[in-house]
N, C-alpha and C positions, 0 to 999 in steps of 0.2 A: 730151432736151430740153437746151437751153443758154440760160442767162438772163445778161444783162450787168447787172451792179450797179454804181451809183455810190454811194460811201460805204460799201463793203463792209467796211472795216477799222474802222469805227465800232462803238459798243455794239449797236445795232440790226442793223447790216450783218452783223456776226459772227455773230449768233444766225440771221439769215436764211440765211446761207452754211452754216452748220452743218444746219440743217434741209433745205436743198437737197442737201446730200450724202448725208444720211440717206435721202432720197427717190430717189437716183440721178440728181439733176439736176446737170448740169455749170455751172460759173460762169466767165464772163469778168468781171473787174473793172477799173474805171478808177482810178487814183491819181495824184495830184500829186507823189508822191514816187518817184523812180525806185528808190530802195532797197527799195522794198516791192513792186517787180515780181517775181512768181514765175512759172514756167513748169511747172506740173504738168498732168496729163491732164485733170483736172476742175476745175482751179483756175488760170487764166491771167490774169496782169496786163497792163495796157497804160497807158501814159503819156497824161495830158491835162492841159491847164492852162486853165480856164475864163477866167482872167485875160487870157491872151493869145490864146484862142481857138485853141490848138493841140489836136489829138487824133490819135492812132493810129488810123485808121479800120478797121485789120484787128480791132479790137474787136468788130466787128459780124460777123464771120465766123461762120456757121453758128448765129447767135443767133435764138431765137424770140421773146423778149420782153425788156423793160428793167424793172428795180427802181431807181427814181431816189430815192436818199436824201441825196444830197450837199448841204451848206449848213453855213455857219459856225454854231457853236453859239450859243444865246441866253444861255447861262448865264456870261456874261462882262460887265462893267460897259458899259452902252451909252453910251460917248462917241460924239461926232458921227461920227467917222471909222469907228468900229466899227459903228454903225447902218447905215452905207453897205455895209460888208462883208456884214452879215447879209442885206441885200436883194440885193446884187450877186452873192454866192456862189451863190444859188439861181437868179437870173434869168440870169446869164451861163452857168452849167453847162447850163440847160435849152435855152437858144438855141444853144449850141454842139451838143449833141446833135441837134437839130432840122435845124440847117444842114448839119451833116455827113451826115446821112441823106439829104438832098435830092439829093446827088451820088452816093449810092451805090445799087447793086442789094442789096436786102436781103430777109430774110423775117421781119421783125419785125411782129407783129401786134398787140401790146399793150404799153402802158407803165403800170406802177403807180408813182404817185409819193407820196412822203411829203408830208403836209400837217400842220396841227396845229390843235387845238381852240382855241388862242388867237384863232382868227377869230371866236368868239363873244363877245357883250359880257359883261362882268363882271355878274353877277346871282344873288341868293340865291333867287329865286323861279322863274325860268324853267327849263324842262327842254328842252334843245335837241336837236332831230334835224336831219338833213340838209337837209330843206326850208327851214330858217330861212334868210333872206338879208338881214335888216334889220341889217347889219354896222355897227359904229361906227368912229370915227377913230382908235382907239388905234394905236400903233406896231406891236404884234404883230398885229393884225387887219389892217393895211395891207401887212405882210409877207406874210402868208398870201394875201390876195386877189392881190397881184401874182404870187406864185409860182403859185397855181392857174391864173391867166389865162395865164402863160407856158406851163405844162404842157399848157394846150388846144391850143396850137399843133400837137402832135402828131397832132391830128384831121385837119388839112389834109393830112397824109400818108397818110390812110386807116388810122390806127393807133387802135385801141381805147384810150381815156384812162380811167384809174381813179386815184383819189385817197384816201388813207387819212389822216383827220385824227387825229393821234396825241394821246394824253392824257398823263398822268403815267406814265412807263414805270418799273415796278419790277423792279430787276436785282440781283443779288449781285455784279456785276461792275463797278459803277460807276453813274454818273448820280445822280438826286436822291435815291434811297433812301438811298444810302450816306452822303451829306452829312446826312440826317436822323439816321441811325443813330449817327454819332460823338458828338454831345452827349449823346444819351440813354444811351449806353454809360457814360459818366462821371456820369450823374444829372443832367445840366444840360439835359435836354430841356423844351421847352415849345412850346405852340401859338402861332401867329402871329396877332396882333390879337385879335378876341373868338372865333376858332377856328371861326366858323360858315361860312366860305367853303367851297363844294363842292369837292372834289378827284375828277376823273374819272380813275381809274387803270386800268392794265393790267398784267399779268404779262408780262414781255418774251418769254417762249415762246409766249404766246398772240398777241402782236403780230406775231411772226414767221409764225405759222401764219395770221393774217388775210391778210397780204400774198400768201402763197402760195395761200391759197383764192380770193381775188379773181382772181389770175392763172391758175389752173388751171380755174377755172370761168367765165373770160372775162367777168367782171363789170364793167360799165362804170359811170361816174359816182363820186360821193362817198360813202365810208362812214366812220363814226366808229370809230377804233380805241381803245376804251374797254371795260373790263369791264361787266357788267350792273348793278353795284351801287356808284354812286359814294358817297363818305363825306365827311364834313366834316374840315377840318384837324384839329381837336381830336379827333375819333375816330380819324384815321389816326395821329396823335402817341400817343394813348393804347395804340392796338393794337400799335404797334411796341414800346412800352415794356413791354406785357404779354408779347409774345412774347419779348422779351429779358430778362424777369424783373427789370426796373429800375423804381425808383420816379419818379414825376412830382410834383414838389412846387413847382417854380419858377412864379412868376406868368407870364402869357401875354406874349409880346414884342410891344411897342407898335409899331404901324405907322410912327409918325414916327421911331423909332430906327433900323429897318430901311431907311427912306428915306435917312437920313443915311449909312448904311453902303454901301447898294447904288445909291443914286440912283434913276433910272427903273425900273431892273431889279427894284425891290421888287416890282412888280406881279405878278411870277412867283409870289410867296408869298401874295399877298393877294387876287388876282382869283378870282372864283368863277364856275366853269362846270360845271352839272350837265348831263351830256350823255348821251343815249340810244344803246345798242347795239343796238336792236330791228331795224334795217334789215339788218344783217349776219346777225342771227339768223334773221330771216325768209327769208334766202336758204340757210338750212341749216347755217350755222356753229354749232359748239357749243364754248363756252368751257369749258377744263379749270380755270381759276382763276375761280370766280364771286364769292366772298366774300373780303374782304380778310384776314382773320386766316388762313385756310387758305393764302392766297397768300404771306403773310409767314413763315408757319411753313415753307413750302417754301424760301424764299429765305434766310432767317435761321438755320436750325436748324444 
């Protein structure tokens, strides 16, 4: 089996590539940086530029499925021009793949695209599953809705469309967890706001397994990429401190202060989304990291 991956050199992409190779799955990958192109037997790079709609169509050769992760990070201040980049990086890349496939003879049967739980409204009381569709008009929700709509275009090519709505990814190689760990290591950790906002997290190795499980079992539709037991921001902060053996004594960080520092991006820290993993579990997927403390012990030990 050979899979084409966009965003293969990112945090999640690298974990999926590692798992593919453990399973004997060969990987083609697309990159906007020609210096990152490698030509190995099971790991072959190809150039693309979503911005200019250029792509090396030989990337589709012998490929059975696509894992589509590429998109500009949302963890960067949302100035007006960068908001456009967040959206266009996702839409343009998706359109480029679809348009390129229209002119090619290929064997691609499925696309599994990244998505995000940011599509769900901020709420302390709701418990969201994949059937929820009363989305709000927040920036992140709009990004995800436009992204998922663009990905649906693959279905017109008779390709199975699957989407994984990713939660807070816990990794020891970067991402949000490492940013949370830094102040806690120096005894400067604190929860955000009242700390009651829900954080639906997932261990990065489980997330990679979800992507390949959806692909290998040809599961179509939307799946939440979150672990079974969400926690509050306060519980997350306390558990990180506990695992690191560090005290927490500072008052919670007020919302108005983080809004001054981060602008609209502060919603990443304060929005509450309690999200269900039941659908993927009902399909037979078994999480290795069910509970936060054991997940953090694995990553921070």
